[in-house]
C-alpha positions in Angstrom: -35.1 -31.0 4.0 -35.4 -30.6 7.8 -35.4 -34.4 8.1 -32.1 -34.6 6.2 -30.5 -31.9 8.3 -31.6 -33.7 11.5 -30.0 -36.9 10.1 -33.2 -38.8 10.7 -32.3 -42.0 8.9 -35.5 -43.8 9.9 -37.6 -41.0 8.4 -35.7 -41.0 5.2 -36.2 -44.7 4.9 -39.9 -44.2 5.4 -40.1 -41.4 2.8 -38.2 -43.4 0.2 -40.3 -46.5 0.9 -43.4 -44.4 0.2 -42.3 -43.4 -3.3 -40.1 -40.3 -2.8 -37.4 -40.0 -5.4 -33.8 -40.1 -4.1 -33.0 -37.4 -6.8 -35.9 -35.2 -5.9 -35.5 -31.5 -5.9 -37.6 -29.4 -3.6 -38.6 -26.4 -5.7 -37.9 -23.8 -3.0 -34.6 -25.4 -1.9 -31.4 -25.1 -4.0 -29.9 -28.5 -2.9 -30.9 -32.1 -3.7 -31.3 -34.6 -0.8 -27.8 -36.0 -1.6 -26.3 -32.5 -1.4 -27.9 -31.8 2.0 -26.7 -35.1 3.4 -23.2 -34.7 2.0 -22.8 -31.2 3.3 -24.0 -32.3 6.8 -21.6 -35.3 6.8 -24.6 -37.7 7.1 -22.8 -40.8 5.7 -25.6 -43.2 6.6 -28.1 -41.1 4.7 -25.7 -40.6 1.8 -25.4 -44.4 1.5 -29.2 -44.8 1.8 -29.8 -42.3 -1.0 -27.2 -43.9 -3.2 -28.7 -47.3 -2.6 -32.0 -45.8 -3.8 -30.4 -44.6 -7.1 -29.4 -41.0 -6.2 -27.2 -39.8 -9.0 -23.8 -39.0 -7.5 -22.5 -36.6 -10.1 -25.6 -34.5 -10.7 -25.4 -30.8 -9.9 -28.6 -29.5 -8.2 -30.1 -26.1 -8.2 -27.4 -25.1 -5.7 -25.0 -25.3 -8.6 -22.6 -27.7 -6.9 -22.1 -31.4 -6.7 -22.5 -33.4 -3.5 -18.7 -33.8 -3.5 -18.2 -30.1 -3.7 -20.8 -29.5 -0.9 -19.0 -32.1 1.3 -15.5 -30.6 0.6 -16.6 -27.1 1.3 -18.0 -28.1 4.6 -14.9 -30.1 5.7 -16.8 -33.4 5.7 -13.7 -35.6 5.2 -15.4 -39.0 5.7 -18.2 -38.0 3.3 -15.6 -36.9 0.7 -13.9 -40.3 1.0 -17.3 -42.1 0.8 -18.3 -40.2 -2.4 -15.0 -40.8 -4.0 -15.2 -44.5 -3.2 -18.6 -44.6 -4.8 -17.4 -43.1 -8.0 -17.8 -39.3 -7.7 -16.0 -37.3 -10.3 -13.1 -35.6 -8.5 -13.0 -32.7 -10.9 -16.5 -31.8 -12.1 -16.6 -28.3 -13.6 -19.5 -26.6 -11.9 -21.1 -23.3 -12.9 -18.6 -20.5 -12.6 -15.8 -23.0 -13.4 -15.3 -24.1 -9.8 -14.3 -27.6 -8.7 -14.6 -29.4 -5.3 -11.0 -28.7 -4.6 -11.4 -25.0 -5.3 -14.5 -24.8 -3.2 -12.7 -26.4 -0.3 -9.8 -24.0 -0.7 -12.1 -21.0 -0.9 -13.8 -22.1 2.3 -10.3 -22.7 3.9 -10.9 -26.4 4.5 -7.3 -27.4 4.7 -8.1 -31.0 5.5 -9.4 -31.5 2.0 -5.9 -32.2 0.8 -7.4 -35.7 0.5 -8.7 -34.4 -2.8 -5.1 -33.7 -3.9 -4.1 -37.2 -2.9 -7.0 -38.6 -4.8 -5.8 -36.8 -8.0 -7.7 -33.6 -8.1 -6.2 -31.2 -10.7 -4.6 -28.1 -9.2 -4.4 -26.1 -12.4 -8.1 -25.8 -13.2 -9.2 -22.1 -13.3 -12.7 -20.9 -12.5 -14.3 -18.0 -14.4 -12.4 -15.5 -12.3 -9.0 -17.2 -13.2 -8.7 -18.6 -9.6 -7.0 -21.9 -9.0 -6.7 -24.0 -5.9 
């Protein structure tokens, strides 16, 4: 995961070329590679993982989608990239949260792009919170 956090594209290419799965989950880490790249705004790595069959809508052990991680970390370009590649704008995650609610809870105001893309504003989480 350090390689992903450092945005080492060449190292990710090498790891994938040697058989690593783009959807791999490291047992002691709650996030999938796509989640880590999305939360860090590493668009080149996000693209690389998607080209290598990373599943865009899967929720990892971190209980959030890549879109939700990107939205909560204010990674606007990554949110746009994931939406352009078919990410579900309103996946219901454990606890009933959505990427828009995650962004609002983290006070990421720039994520109104999710509203413009059609995110639902009336979805309640398990605590009856809405965006």
